[in-house]
A tleap script that builds the chain and sets N, CA, C and O, in Angstrom:
source leaprc.protein.ff14SB
mol = sequence {
  NGLN LYS HIE ALA GLY ALA ALA SER LEU ALA
  LYS ARG TYR PRO PHE ALA THR ASP PHE CYS
  ASP HIE PHE GLU THR PRO ARG GLN ALA TYR
  ALA ASP VAL ALA PRO ALA LEU ASP ALA LEU
  VAL ALA LYS SER ARG ALA GLU THR ARG ILE
  TYR ASP PRO TYR TYR CYS ASP GLY ALA VAL
  LYS ARG HIE LEU ARG GLU LEU GLY PHE THR
  ASN ALA LYS ASN ASP ASN LEU ASP PHE TYR
  ALA SER LYS ALA TYR ARG ASP CPRO
}
set mol.1.N position { -0.877 -6.727 -12.095 }
set mol.1.CA position { -0.836 -6.349 -13.211 }
set mol.1.C position { 0.568 -5.335 -13.812 }
set mol.1.O position { 0.896 -4.562 -12.912 }
set mol.2.N position { 1.002 -5.250 -14.439 }
set mol.2.CA position { 2.664 -4.741 -14.867 }
set mol.2.C position { 2.594 -3.393 -14.096 }
set mol.2.O position { 1.530 -2.887 -13.739 }
set mol.3.N position { 3.980 -2.787 -13.843 }
set mol.3.CA position { 4.289 -1.231 -14.043 }
set mol.3.C position { 4.566 -0.877 -15.258 }
set mol.3.O position { 4.994 -1.748 -16.015 }
set mol.4.N position { 4.390 0.486 -15.745 }
set mol.4.CA position { 4.842 1.006 -17.011 }
set mol.4.C position { 6.390 1.002 -17.158 }
set mol.4.O position { 6.751 1.176 -18.322 }
set mol.5.N position { 7.333 0.854 -16.298 }
set mol.5.CA position { 8.065 0.872 -15.866 }
set mol.5.C position { 9.067 -0.385 -16.505 }
set mol.5.O position { 10.204 -0.327 -16.972 }
set mol.6.N position { 7.736 -2.021 -16.230 }
set mol.6.CA position { 8.347 -3.293 -16.305 }
set mol.6.C position { 8.685 -3.539 -17.745 }
set mol.6.O position { 9.341 -4.552 -17.990 }
set mol.7.N position { 8.349 -2.800 -18.674 }
set mol.7.CA position { 8.993 -3.273 -20.056 }
set mol.7.C position { 10.508 -3.161 -20.622 }
set mol.7.O position { 11.181 -3.998 -21.223 }
set mol.8.N position { 10.907 -1.421 -20.095 }
set mol.8.CA position { 11.956 -0.860 -20.448 }
set mol.8.C position { 13.132 -1.481 -19.379 }
set mol.8.O position { 14.349 -1.412 -19.548 }
set mol.9.N position { 12.142 -2.348 -17.788 }
set mol.9.CA position { 13.274 -2.790 -17.270 }
set mol.9.C position { 13.765 -4.292 -17.817 }
set mol.9.O position { 14.873 -4.808 -17.672 }
set mol.10.N position { 12.388 -4.915 -18.605 }
set mol.10.CA position { 13.293 -5.901 -18.860 }
set mol.10.C position { 14.834 -6.011 -19.984 }
set mol.10.O position { 15.705 -6.878 -20.056 }
set mol.11.N position { 14.687 -5.049 -20.542 }
set mol.11.CA position { 15.777 -4.643 -22.109 }
set mol.11.C position { 16.658 -5.048 -21.346 }
set mol.11.O position { 17.304 -6.011 -21.758 }
set mol.12.N position { 17.045 -4.431 -19.855 }
set mol.12.CA position { 18.170 -3.946 -19.195 }
set mol.12.C position { 19.037 -4.520 -18.573 }
set mol.12.O position { 20.123 -4.151 -18.126 }
set mol.13.N position { 18.176 -6.022 -18.556 }
set mol.13.CA position { 18.948 -6.871 -17.566 }
set mol.13.C position { 18.513 -8.295 -18.514 }
set mol.13.O position { 17.534 -8.558 -19.213 }
set mol.14.N position { 19.939 -9.146 -18.100 }
set mol.14.CA position { 19.775 -10.860 -18.850 }
set mol.14.C position { 19.227 -11.799 -18.251 }
set mol.14.O position { 19.618 -12.934 -18.525 }
set mol.15.N position { 18.145 -11.620 -17.244 }
set mol.15.CA position { 17.546 -12.377 -16.432 }
set mol.15.C position { 15.844 -11.801 -15.978 }
set mol.15.O position { 15.667 -10.584 -16.037 }
set mol.16.N position { 15.138 -12.331 -15.720 }
set mol.16.CA position { 13.739 -12.059 -15.393 }
set mol.16.C position { 13.923 -10.673 -14.254 }
set mol.16.O position { 14.804 -10.742 -13.396 }
set mol.17.N position { 13.283 -9.807 -14.318 }
set mol.17.CA position { 13.482 -9.009 -13.417 }
set mol.17.C position { 12.005 -8.533 -12.609 }
set mol.17.O position { 10.998 -9.003 -13.138 }
set mol.18.N position { 11.848 -7.942 -11.790 }
set mol.18.CA position { 10.168 -7.527 -10.900 }
set mol.18.C position { 10.668 -5.929 -10.825 }
set mol.18.O position { 11.884 -5.738 -10.840 }
set mol.19.N position { 10.152 -5.268 -10.778 }
set mol.19.CA position { 10.010 -3.807 -10.775 }
set mol.19.C position { 10.048 -3.247 -9.557 }
set mol.19.O position { 10.559 -2.152 -9.321 }
set mol.20.N position { 9.544 -3.931 -8.794 }
set mol.20.CA position { 9.806 -3.310 -7.753 }
set mol.20.C position { 11.306 -3.877 -6.433 }
set mol.20.O position { 11.664 -3.483 -5.323 }
set mol.21.N position { 11.612 -4.604 -7.083 }
set mol.21.CA position { 12.645 -5.017 -6.626 }
set mol.21.C position { 14.309 -3.915 -7.238 }
set mol.21.O position { 15.497 -4.013 -6.929 }
set mol.22.N position { 13.616 -3.035 -8.114 }
set mol.22.CA position { 14.934 -2.402 -8.473 }
set mol.22.C position { 15.137 -0.765 -8.022 }
set mol.22.O position { 15.235 0.198 -8.782 }
set mol.23.N position { 15.162 -0.774 -6.784 }
set mol.23.CA position { 15.244 0.502 -6.531 }
set mol.23.C position { 16.319 0.516 -5.687 }
set mol.23.O position { 16.657 -0.495 -5.074 }
set mol.24.N position { 17.052 1.860 -5.569 }
set mol.24.CA position { 18.518 1.814 -5.049 }
set mol.24.C position { 18.350 1.886 -3.917 }
set mol.24.O position { 17.183 1.900 -3.527 }
set mol.25.N position { 19.490 1.966 -2.897 }
set mol.25.CA position { 19.644 2.401 -1.782 }
set mol.25.C position { 20.567 3.694 -1.680 }
set mol.25.O position { 21.777 3.605 -1.889 }
set mol.26.N position { 20.070 4.670 -1.414 }
set mol.26.CA position { 20.762 6.160 -1.132 }
set mol.26.C position { 22.072 6.150 -1.243 }
set mol.26.O position { 22.772 5.147 -1.114 }
set mol.27.N position { 22.498 7.380 -1.511 }
set mol.27.CA position { 24.377 7.086 -0.740 }
set mol.27.C position { 24.165 7.477 0.794 }
set mol.27.O position { 25.001 7.062 1.596 }
set mol.28.N position { 23.429 8.010 1.108 }
set mol.28.CA position { 23.298 8.947 2.729 }
set mol.28.C position { 22.933 7.543 3.375 }
set mol.28.O position { 23.039 7.525 4.601 }
set mol.29.N position { 22.592 6.565 2.872 }
set mol.29.CA position { 22.374 5.048 4.092 }
set mol.29.C position { 24.043 4.683 3.985 }
set mol.29.O position { 24.427 4.112 5.006 }
set mol.30.N position { 24.905 4.850 3.163 }
set mol.30.CA position { 25.554 3.960 2.837 }
set mol.30.C position { 26.657 4.889 4.238 }
set mol.30.O position { 26.789 4.385 5.353 }
set mol.31.N position { 27.119 5.834 3.966 }
set mol.31.CA position { 27.403 6.671 4.782 }
set mol.31.C position { 27.010 6.362 6.108 }
set mol.31.O position { 27.733 5.567 6.709 }
set mol.32.N position { 26.066 6.797 6.667 }
set mol.32.CA position { 25.180 6.145 7.793 }
set mol.32.C position { 25.951 4.424 8.430 }
set mol.32.O position { 25.959 3.702 9.427 }
set mol.33.N position { 26.182 4.458 7.847 }
set mol.33.CA position { 26.729 3.177 8.303 }
set mol.33.C position { 28.062 2.583 8.129 }
set mol.33.O position { 28.468 1.556 8.673 }
set mol.34.N position { 28.750 3.407 7.240 }
set mol.34.CA position { 30.187 3.602 6.923 }
set mol.34.C position { 31.152 3.290 8.583 }
set mol.34.O position { 32.152 2.572 8.600 }
set mol.35.N position { 30.646 3.921 9.730 }
set mol.35.CA position { 31.442 4.567 10.515 }
set mol.35.C position { 31.350 3.171 11.244 }
set mol.35.O position { 32.311 2.772 11.900 }
set mol.36.N position { 30.119 2.381 11.122 }
set mol.36.CA position { 29.602 0.999 12.054 }
set mol.36.C position { 30.667 -0.215 11.794 }
set mol.36.O position { 31.213 -0.990 12.579 }
set mol.37.N position { 30.733 -0.078 10.506 }
set mol.37.CA position { 31.659 -1.226 9.201 }
set mol.37.C position { 33.167 -0.968 9.479 }
set mol.37.O position { 34.020 -1.779 9.120 }
set mol.38.N position { 33.521 0.390 10.245 }
set mol.38.CA position { 34.706 1.147 10.185 }
set mol.38.C position { 34.762 0.030 11.527 }
set mol.38.O position { 35.501 -0.952 11.463 }
set mol.39.N position { 33.842 0.316 12.816 }
set mol.39.CA position { 34.425 -0.197 14.041 }
set mol.39.C position { 34.323 -1.407 14.370 }
set mol.39.O position { 34.739 -1.785 15.465 }
set mol.40.N position { 33.584 -2.492 13.230 }
set mol.40.CA position { 33.937 -3.801 13.110 }
set mol.40.C position { 34.111 -4.765 12.179 }
set mol.40.O position { 33.624 -5.895 12.141 }
set mol.41.N position { 35.167 -3.988 11.106 }
set mol.41.CA position { 36.020 -4.184 10.466 }
set mol.41.C position { 37.568 -3.761 11.181 }
set mol.41.O position { 37.750 -2.845 11.983 }
set mol.42.N position { 38.551 -4.662 10.664 }
set mol.42.CA position { 39.738 -4.882 11.440 }
set mol.42.C position { 40.664 -4.489 10.243 }
set mol.42.O position { 41.760 -5.046 10.186 }
set mol.43.N position { 40.351 -3.659 9.366 }
set mol.43.CA position { 40.822 -3.214 7.717 }
set mol.43.C position { 40.495 -1.989 7.695 }
set mol.43.O position { 39.833 -1.327 8.493 }
set mol.44.N position { 41.122 -1.650 6.494 }
set mol.44.CA position { 41.010 -0.240 6.120 }
set mol.44.C position { 39.695 -0.614 5.203 }
set mol.44.O position { 39.343 -1.740 4.849 }
set mol.45.N position { 39.029 0.733 4.900 }
set mol.45.CA position { 37.960 0.614 4.006 }
set mol.45.C position { 38.497 0.278 2.614 }
set mol.45.O position { 37.589 0.018 1.825 }
set mol.46.N position { 39.627 0.220 2.145 }
set mol.46.CA position { 40.123 -0.140 0.804 }
set mol.46.C position { 40.113 -1.963 0.803 }
set mol.46.O position { 39.719 -2.698 -0.102 }
set mol.47.N position { 40.510 -2.226 1.729 }
set mol.47.CA position { 40.805 -3.701 2.166 }
set mol.47.C position { 39.290 -4.287 2.854 }
set mol.47.O position { 39.287 -5.485 3.136 }
set mol.48.N position { 38.621 -3.872 3.000 }
set mol.48.CA position { 36.982 -4.600 3.189 }
set mol.48.C position { 36.479 -4.966 2.050 }
set mol.48.O position { 36.412 -4.203 1.086 }
set mol.49.N position { 36.063 -6.203 2.041 }
set mol.49.CA position { 35.364 -6.402 1.215 }
set mol.49.C position { 34.280 -6.584 1.353 }
set mol.49.O position { 33.940 -6.979 2.468 }
set mol.50.N position { 33.103 -6.366 0.186 }
set mol.50.CA position { 31.895 -5.913 0.708 }
set mol.50.C position { 30.594 -6.538 -0.946 }
set mol.50.O position { 30.464 -5.979 -2.035 }
set mol.51.N position { 30.012 -7.608 -0.511 }
set mol.51.CA position { 29.028 -8.290 -1.657 }
set mol.51.C position { 28.060 -8.026 -1.543 }
set mol.51.O position { 27.546 -8.356 -0.474 }
set mol.52.N position { 27.430 -7.474 -2.285 }
set mol.52.CA position { 25.985 -7.258 -2.179 }
set mol.52.C position { 25.510 -8.132 -3.713 }
set mol.52.O position { 26.108 -8.170 -4.788 }
set mol.53.N position { 24.443 -8.661 -3.373 }
set mol.53.CA position { 24.152 -9.234 -4.513 }
set mol.53.C position { 23.152 -9.213 -5.268 }
set mol.53.O position { 22.788 -10.155 -5.973 }
set mol.54.N position { 22.397 -7.670 -5.145 }
set mol.54.CA position { 21.465 -7.247 -5.814 }
set mol.54.C position { 21.469 -5.786 -6.668 }
set mol.54.O position { 20.995 -4.825 -6.063 }
set mol.55.N position { 21.872 -5.608 -7.756 }
set mol.55.CA position { 22.366 -4.941 -8.731 }
set mol.55.C position { 21.425 -3.827 -9.133 }
set mol.55.O position { 21.833 -2.673 -9.272 }
set mol.56.N position { 20.433 -4.103 -9.280 }
set mol.56.CA position { 19.454 -2.550 -9.349 }
set mol.56.C position { 19.999 -2.122 -10.633 }
set mol.56.O position { 19.850 -2.727 -11.695 }
set mol.57.N position { 20.668 -0.990 -10.452 }
set mol.57.CA position { 21.287 0.223 -11.537 }
set mol.57.C position { 22.897 0.006 -11.528 }
set mol.57.O position { 23.670 0.382 -12.409 }
set mol.58.N position { 23.335 -0.914 -9.937 }
set mol.58.CA position { 25.008 -0.664 -9.981 }
set mol.58.C position { 25.647 0.285 -9.131 }
set mol.58.O position { 26.836 0.329 -8.814 }
set mol.59.N position { 24.570 1.152 -8.752 }
set mol.59.CA position { 25.147 2.287 -8.112 }
set mol.59.C position { 26.112 2.240 -6.467 }
set mol.59.O position { 26.947 3.023 -6.014 }
set mol.60.N position { 25.644 1.208 -6.022 }
set mol.60.CA position { 26.156 0.197 -4.737 }
set mol.60.C position { 27.728 0.712 -4.985 }
set mol.60.O position { 28.436 1.505 -4.364 }
set mol.61.N position { 27.889 0.120 -5.856 }
set mol.61.CA position { 29.329 0.238 -6.101 }
set mol.61.C position { 30.105 1.845 -6.092 }
set mol.61.O position { 31.144 2.248 -5.569 }
set mol.62.N position { 29.185 2.428 -6.830 }
set mol.62.CA position { 29.835 3.967 -7.101 }
set mol.62.C position { 29.723 4.530 -5.524 }
set mol.62.O position { 30.634 5.220 -5.067 }
set mol.63.N position { 28.610 4.206 -4.770 }
set mol.63.CA position { 28.431 4.924 -3.299 }
set mol.63.C position { 29.736 4.093 -2.601 }
set mol.63.O position { 30.397 4.970 -2.044 }
set mol.64.N position { 30.289 2.985 -2.423 }
set mol.64.CA position { 30.761 2.578 -1.732 }
set mol.64.C position { 32.047 2.628 -2.169 }
set mol.64.O position { 32.896 2.173 -1.402 }
set mol.65.N position { 32.505 3.209 -3.541 }
set mol.65.CA position { 33.931 3.727 -3.664 }
set mol.65.C position { 34.196 5.116 -3.446 }
set mol.65.O position { 35.334 5.490 -3.160 }
set mol.66.N position { 33.104 6.018 -3.573 }
set mol.66.CA position { 33.085 7.492 -3.092 }
set mol.66.C position { 33.240 7.475 -1.488 }
set mol.66.O position { 33.733 8.481 -0.978 }
set mol.67.N position { 32.913 6.568 -0.782 }
set mol.67.CA position { 33.221 6.346 1.206 }
set mol.67.C position { 34.643 5.524 1.531 }
set mol.67.O position { 35.149 5.430 2.649 }
set mol.68.N position { 35.233 4.879 0.137 }
set mol.68.CA position { 36.591 4.900 0.140 }
set mol.68.C position { 36.453 3.278 0.256 }
set mol.68.O position { 37.490 2.615 0.284 }
set mol.69.N position { 35.183 2.631 0.325 }
set mol.69.CA position { 34.982 0.993 0.254 }
set mol.69.C position { 35.109 0.670 -1.071 }
set mol.69.O position { 34.178 0.797 -1.867 }
set mol.70.N position { 36.766 0.044 -1.520 }
set mol.70.CA position { 36.984 -0.098 -3.163 }
set mol.70.C position { 36.850 -1.740 -3.494 }
set mol.70.O position { 36.884 -2.062 -4.682 }
set mol.71.N position { 36.731 -2.559 -2.696 }
set mol.71.CA position { 36.794 -3.417 -2.913 }
set mol.71.C position { 35.098 -4.140 -2.847 }
set mol.71.O position { 34.713 -4.989 -2.043 }
set mol.72.N position { 34.594 -3.731 -3.547 }
set mol.72.CA position { 32.887 -4.188 -3.899 }
set mol.72.C position { 32.839 -4.800 -4.673 }
set mol.72.O position { 33.594 -4.703 -5.641 }
set mol.73.N position { 31.768 -5.830 -4.533 }
set mol.73.CA position { 31.438 -6.412 -5.804 }
set mol.73.C position { 29.913 -6.524 -5.852 }
set mol.73.O position { 29.330 -6.930 -4.847 }
set mol.74.N position { 29.195 -6.177 -7.004 }
set mol.74.CA position { 28.269 -6.380 -7.464 }
set mol.74.C position { 27.770 -6.005 -8.906 }
set mol.74.O position { 27.658 -4.921 -9.478 }
set mol.75.N position { 27.448 -7.624 -9.379 }
set mol.75.CA position { 27.485 -7.524 -10.813 }
set mol.75.C position { 25.921 -7.695 -10.869 }
set mol.75.O position { 25.084 -7.946 -10.001 }
set mol.76.N position { 25.841 -7.437 -12.364 }
set mol.76.CA position { 24.692 -7.556 -12.685 }
set mol.76.C position { 23.871 -8.922 -13.329 }
set mol.76.O position { 23.419 -8.940 -14.473 }
set mol.77.N position { 23.790 -9.859 -12.529 }
set mol.77.CA position { 23.338 -10.909 -12.863 }
set mol.77.C position { 22.080 -11.306 -11.697 }
set mol.77.O position { 21.598 -10.558 -10.847 }
set mol.78.N position { 21.777 -12.617 -11.959 }
set mol.78.CA position { 20.709 -13.033 -11.239 }
set mol.78.C position { 21.375 -13.512 -10.042 }
set mol.78.O position { 22.305 -14.280 -10.289 }
set mol.79.N position { 21.089 -13.195 -8.396 }
set mol.79.CA position { 21.435 -13.648 -7.910 }
set mol.79.C position { 20.780 -14.818 -7.157 }
set mol.79.O position { 21.407 -15.565 -6.406 }
set mol.80.N position { 19.587 -14.905 -7.397 }
set mol.80.CA position { 19.130 -16.253 -6.695 }
set mol.80.C position { 19.774 -17.240 -7.926 }
set mol.80.O position { 20.228 -18.237 -7.365 }
set mol.81.N position { 19.973 -17.326 -9.357 }
set mol.81.CA position { 20.241 -18.402 -10.253 }
set mol.81.C position { 21.823 -18.511 -10.001 }
set mol.81.O position { 22.333 -19.564 -10.384 }
set mol.82.N position { 22.583 -17.653 -9.464 }
set mol.82.CA position { 23.387 -17.910 -8.956 }
set mol.82.C position { 24.360 -19.025 -8.022 }
set mol.82.O position { 23.809 -19.501 -7.029 }
set mol.83.N position { 25.583 -19.386 -8.278 }
set mol.83.CA position { 26.334 -20.180 -7.204 }
set mol.83.C position { 26.643 -20.273 -5.886 }
set mol.83.O position { 27.053 -21.187 -5.171 }
set mol.84.N position { 26.310 -18.937 -5.685 }
set mol.84.CA position { 27.030 -18.010 -4.491 }
set mol.84.C position { 25.356 -18.184 -3.644 }
set mol.84.O position { 25.205 -18.391 -2.440 }
set mol.85.N position { 24.339 -18.040 -4.598 }
set mol.85.CA position { 23.315 -17.985 -3.702 }
set mol.85.C position { 23.064 -20.384 -3.574 }
set mol.85.O position { 23.076 -21.063 -2.548 }
set mol.86.N position { 22.942 -20.720 -4.599 }
set mol.86.CA position { 22.636 -21.714 -4.192 }
set mol.86.C position { 24.066 -22.830 -3.367 }
set mol.86.O position { 23.704 -23.899 -2.876 }
set mol.87.N position { 25.114 -22.562 -3.326 }
set mol.87.CA position { 26.122 -23.331 -2.268 }
set mol.87.C position { 27.068 -21.783 -1.749 }
set mol.87.O position { 27.931 -21.201 -2.407 }
set mol.88.N position { 26.565 -21.441 -0.436 }
set mol.88.CA position { 27.130 -20.407 -0.023 }
set mol.88.C position { 28.378 -20.841 0.962 }
set mol.88.O position { 29.080 -19.976 1.486 }
savepdb mol mol.pdb
quit
């Protein structure tokens, strides 16, 4: 049985979606891992490249940008149909 929000979700994406796959990670979670990224990456936050293949509503770029990670890639596409998935 489909969730009531599935129909409206289908209108927002150019590919098939599953309602249960569209829950954003909260900003606080990114704030919690930011110090670990700082310790692991020998670049500034602005220079650190982050790729998140799961778009949801695109909040990941906003959250990361607010924390200084301005070089994030998070596009509204079906990751599993992309070249990045087929040929990493």
